[in-house]
Structure formats: C-alpha cells, structure tokens
N, C-alpha and C positions, 0 to 999 in steps of 0.2 A: 641865435643867441651869440654874444661875444664873450669867448672864453679866454682867460689869460692863464698860461702855465709858467711857473717859475722854477728854474733849475740853475744852481749857481755856476757850475762849469760843465756846460753841455759837451765840450770837446773831450772830456775824459772818457765817455762812452762806456762807462762801467754799468753795472746792473741798473742802478737807479736812473741813470741818463737814458739807457736803452728803454726802460720802462716809461719814462716820460715821453719819449718820442712815440712810442707805440700808442700811449693814451692820446697824444695830440693828434695822430693820424686817425685814430678811431672816432674821436669826437668830430674831426673835420668830415669823415665819411658819413656821419649822421646829420650833416648839414649846418654845423656851427662854424663861425668864423673864429679861428684859433691862432692866438699869437703866443709864441714861446719867448720869454724873456730869460736872458742869461748874460754872464759876464764874458764868456768865451765860447764861440760856436765852433762846431766841426767844419772842416773844409768842404765836405759834400753838401750841396744845397738841398733844401727840403722843398718838395713839390706841392705838398698839400696844405702846409702851414707856413705862417710867417715867422721867421726867427729874427729877433732883434737883440743886438748886444748893447747893454746899457753901460754908460761910463760910471765907473765906481772909484771911490777913493780909499786910501789906507795902504800902509806898507805891510802890515801884518795880516794874516789870514782872517783873524777874527774881526779886525777893523773893516776889511773888504767885504766880509760876510754881512756885517751890520749895515755897511753902506748899500750893499746889494738889496737887502731887505727893504731898506727905506726907498730906494729907487724903484723897486717893484711896485710898492704901494702907491707911489706918486704917479707912475705911468698908468697903472690900472685905473686910478681915480680920474686922471686927465682924459683917458680914452673912453671913460664911462662904460667899463667892461661890466658884464653881467655876472660873471663868476670868476673867482681867482683860486686856482688849484696850485698849491705849493709842493714841490718835491724837496725843497730845502726850507729851513725854519724862516718863515715870513709871518710875524704876528699879524692877526687880523685876516689871514686867508680864510675864504669860505670853507675850503677842504684842504687837508694836509695829508700827504702820503709819507707815512712814517717808515722810512727805509733804514733808519739808524737807531742804535740803542739810546736810552735816555741819558742825557748829560747829568740830570739830577742824581741818578744812581751812580754814574761814573765819577762825579765830582762830589765827594762827600765831605763833611766837615766845615767848620767856620772859616777855614783858610780859603775855601773855594772862592769866597767873595773878595778876597785880598789880591787875587791873581787876575790881571785884565782879561786874558783870554777866557778863563773859566766864567768870570763875571758876565762878559758879553754873550757867550754862548748860552748860559743859564737864562739870561734875560730874554733872548730870542725864543728859547723853548718854552719859558713860562708864559710868554705872550700867546702861545697856542694851546697850552694845556691847563692854565690856571682856571679855577672854578668860575672866574668872570668871563673867560673866553667863550666864543660861540663856534669855533671852528669844528667841523666834522673831521674825524681822524680815521684814515684807513691804516689798518695794521696787517702785517704779512702773516702773522700767526697769533694764536690765542696766548701763547707764552709771552710774546712781545706786548700784547695788550695788557696782560696782567702785571708786567714789570712797570709799565707806565701808570697803571692804576695804583700800584704800591707807592709811586712817587708822587702822585697827584690824586685828588679826589675827583677822578674823571667820571662824569655822568655816563652810564652805559649807553644811553641813547645817542651819545656823540661818538660812538665807536662802531666800526664795521671791520670784521675780519675778512680779508679778501680770499676768494678761491685761489688755489695753487696757481702760480704765475708761470705760464709757458708761452713763448713768443711764436707767432705765426710761422716764421721761417723754420722753426724746429719741426712743426707738423709737415710742412712742405718737404723738408729734407728726409724725414722718415718715410714719407710716401714715395719719394723718388730714389731712395737708396738701392744699391745693388745687394745681392745676397751676401751672407757672411763670408763665404769662401772667396768671393771676388774681392771684397774689402780687405780681408787678410792678405790676399796675394799682393795687392797694391802696397800694403804696409810692410811687406816682407815677412809676414808671420806664417808659420806653418799651419795648415788646416787643422791638424790634431793638437796644436799647442794649447795649453791651459794658460789663459791670459787674464791678468787683473789690470785695472786702470786707475789712475788718479788724475784729476784735472783741477787746476786752481792756481791762483796767485793771492798772496805770497806763499811759498811752498810749505813753510813750517806751520803757518796758521792753518793751512788745509791738511796737515798731517802727513806730509810726504816722508818725513823721517820716521814716523811711526810705522808707515806701510813698509819701508825698507827693512826695519828691524823684524817685522813679522814675516817678511818674505824669506828671511834666512832660515826659518823653520819649515818652509814648504819648498824642498829642492826642486820639484818638478814645475813650479809655478813661474811664469814670466810676468814682468811688470812694466807697464808704460806709464811714465811720469810726463804729463802734457801740460803745457801752459806756463811753466816757470823756468827761468834760466839762472836761478839763484846759484851763486858760486860754490856753495857748500855741497851741492848735490853730488856732483861727479866724484869729488874726493871721498865722500861718505860711501858712495857705491863701491869704490875701490877698496876702502878700508874694510868693507864687509865681504869683499871677494865676490861681488855680484855682477861684475861687468858683463858676463855672458847672458845674464837674465834680465837686465834692465835696459830700457830705451828711454832716452830723454828727448822729448819733442818740444819745440818752441811754441810760444803763443801763436794762434792762428790756424792750427791744425783743425780739420773738420770734426767737430764735437760729435755729431751723430754717427759718422763713420767710425770714430774711435769707440764710442759706446756700443755700436752694433758689433764690433769686432771682438769686444771683451766678453769673458765669461762672467766676471763680477766687477762691480764698480766699488772702489774703496774710498771712503771719505771720513777718515778718523780725524776730523778737524778739531782744533782747539777752540775756535770761535766761529759761529756762523749764525747770523740772525734768521735766515730762512734757508737758503741753499737751493736755488733754482735748478742747479745741475742735478740734484737728486730727482726732481720731476722729469728732467730730460732723460736721465738713465731709465726711469720707468716708461717713459714714452717710447724709448728705443727697445723695451722688452728685456732689460738687463738687470739682474738682481743687484742689491745694494747692501753694503756693510757700512754703517754710519755711526758716528759718536752721538751720544745722547744729548750733547749741547746744541746740535743743530735744530734750527726752528722747524724744518720740515721732517725731522725724524719720525714724528708720530705718523706721517703718511706712509712710511716704510712699514711701521708696526701694523697699521690698520689693514694694509692689503696683503701682508705677510710676504712680500716680495724681497725679503732680506732679513738682516738682523740689525737691531739697535744696540750698541755697546753701552753698558752701564758706566756711570760716572761715580768716582774718579776714573779716568782711563787707566787700563792696565794692558801692557803689550800682550800678556798671556791670553786675555780676553779676545783680542783681535786675532791672535793665532788660532784659537779655538773656533772663532766664528768663520774664519776662512775655511778651515777644515769641514765645518758643518755644512756651509753652502756648497762647497765643491763636492762633498759626499752626497748631497741631495740636490744636485744641480738641476735635473729635469723638473723637480717639484717647484724649485725656487723660480726657475725660468717660466714655468707655466703661470705662476702667480703674477710675475712681472708682465707677461704678455696679456693677462686678463686685465691688469691695471691700465696697460697701454690702450686697450679697447675702451675702457671706461673713460680715460682722458680725452679720447676722440669725441666722446658724447658731450663733453663739457667744454669743448674747445671754444675759447674766447670769453668764457663766463667772467673772468676777472675784469676784462675790459667793459663788458656790459654793466657790471656792478658799479664800477667807477662812474661811467657815463650817466647811469640813472641817477646816482646820488648828486653829481655835479649839477645835473639839470634841476633836481629837486631843491638844492641848496641855493641856487641863484636868487639873490634878493628880489629880482624882478621877474622870477620865473612865473610863467602863466600869465 
C-alpha cells in the first residue's frame, strides 16, 4: 500500500514531528511504501521512508499552511496514493492526527472570520471536522476529543483515542540506563540528595516559575530545570535565593537519565494537550506531580504514581503535594515502578492502533 504522510515543518522535530516519523517508520516496517511530504525537512536523511519537500507559496504562515495543504492533496492524487495521513490540517485527508487544540475554540466570535489568519486556519480545520467530512481523527486524550466534539458535531465513529504515546528510544534508554547512584554521580548530585526535576520548553508554559516558588518552602529539596534557557530563569532563582539548590541544564540533556536521577518529577504546566514527558517519567519509575490541565494527568491519577493538582492552580497546593510525595516516597515510587512494568507490556500499542486504522481507511484497502 502507498501511504502519504503530511507534516508541515518536519525540521522542527517537536513532539508532533517526532510522532510522524515514528509512524512513518512503523508503517514502512509493515511493508508499506511511505512518502513523507513537508515544507522543510531535517538535515538527517531517512533510511526507511522517502521525504519530499514540496514547494509552497505565501509570505505569511497561514498562507504557507494553506498552500501546503493544497500541494499535499495534489501530490497525493498525482501519485495515486492509497491513504493520506495528515499531522497538520489537510482537508480531505483519510486520517488526521490531532496534535493541537481546536482553532474553533481558540478563535471565538464573529471577528474571527474578519482576520485572514483565523479565517484560513478555521477553514482548514473545518475541512477535517465538519459533519460533511469523512476523515478519521486520532486524539491524544479523551479531553481533547471532547473539546473537538463541543466545537463540531463529530460522529463518535470517526474518533479514536490513542494509547499513551511513548517512543521506542525511551524504552531502549530505560533498559540500558545505569543505576541511580551512577547517574547521580555523573550529574554531580549527592547520592542522598532529595531531587525534583522539571523538563520542558517554554519554561513558563511548563510551570518552571511555579516549581521555583514551591521550592522555597522545602529547604532540603534540590531542583533541576532542564530543557529551557529562558532569560528570566536565573534572575528569578537569584531573587528567591535558591542558587545553591537549583541547576539549569540546556535542551539536549539525557531525559531518561534525568528522570531516573530524580525523586519526583514536577510538571505544574499552564497548558499541555497531552504531556508525553509524564509517560516518560512513569516509564523511568519516577513519581509525578502534575497540574490538572495536562491531557495525560488522568494517567497519573489512575496508577496513583503521584498527585494531580486541582485547577485553578495554587502554589500552596503544589507545596503540599511535594510534601506528601516526599513523605511517602517509597509508596509513590512503588506505584510508578508498577506502572513502568505495565507500560512495557503495551509497548508500541499507539503505533499499532494508527497503522491498523490507516490500513482500514485506505479507499482501495483490500
């Protein structure tokens, strides 16, 4: 079967782009001829799939996005592809991976149609979600699906909620990691230190400032902030007098090592459609404290490997949660390790779910 994948800017290599490449490789491993269409490809070549950069027009981002969608449809039709899977909004795609929140909910009011960017993005979205559309939609979480159902009269038969997304390299890294003491030694952490960790970009959206404020109430706790180099971080650390207890690490640090070295992972994010890093923390056997807005927060509540903070967020609630987790750390760690074992049993389920549906949705399948 000839499968076309569409992702607007593959070279960004964010979560959506990493997911698209993982799906492309998985489909290729199942014997399909896979072509990834994009407007900008990463420097590293792909061995298993073909990556094509489409010429697109437009000075603005929304014009280029609209041009890309049209170019994808034209290329897929000319190539006589069997299935079109879009990771960005391409009306008419057989399958759409909904990685982002709904534009309809974000752009409310009659003025939305007066602004060119909003008008263009809404038109692309409605081409996938309108009642006349036939695209099958993959959602990351039930909450995300319900938000789209509130915006559109989406037929439940057109929606699939994916199993928690964890990439193969994380499983490999967990299996190959050193023990906690060795990892801490490499990171310059004392073996008996009590360590919390935050990971993410951008820092405020992921709640780094919230974690810093809560840290001040736990004088024996150390904090690692990894992934963001936002300029406000170090001045804020100094303002709070936390220089001796906070380490700021740049993007690119080994995520599994950091999670394995930490006693608790803090993710008091302001916005998070899913939060793959929450699953990565569980896979590493690390308890999690997470804000209730995060899409994967129910996973933490389900396995009891941490605490979900109520909304609206209050620093006092985070302070209490840190105290509760650290006070019962063996029990929370045991729950996280049990969830890690379960995740090993469902390894790759999200990829199988997507591949099965893509094969079933192909107009000429069978």
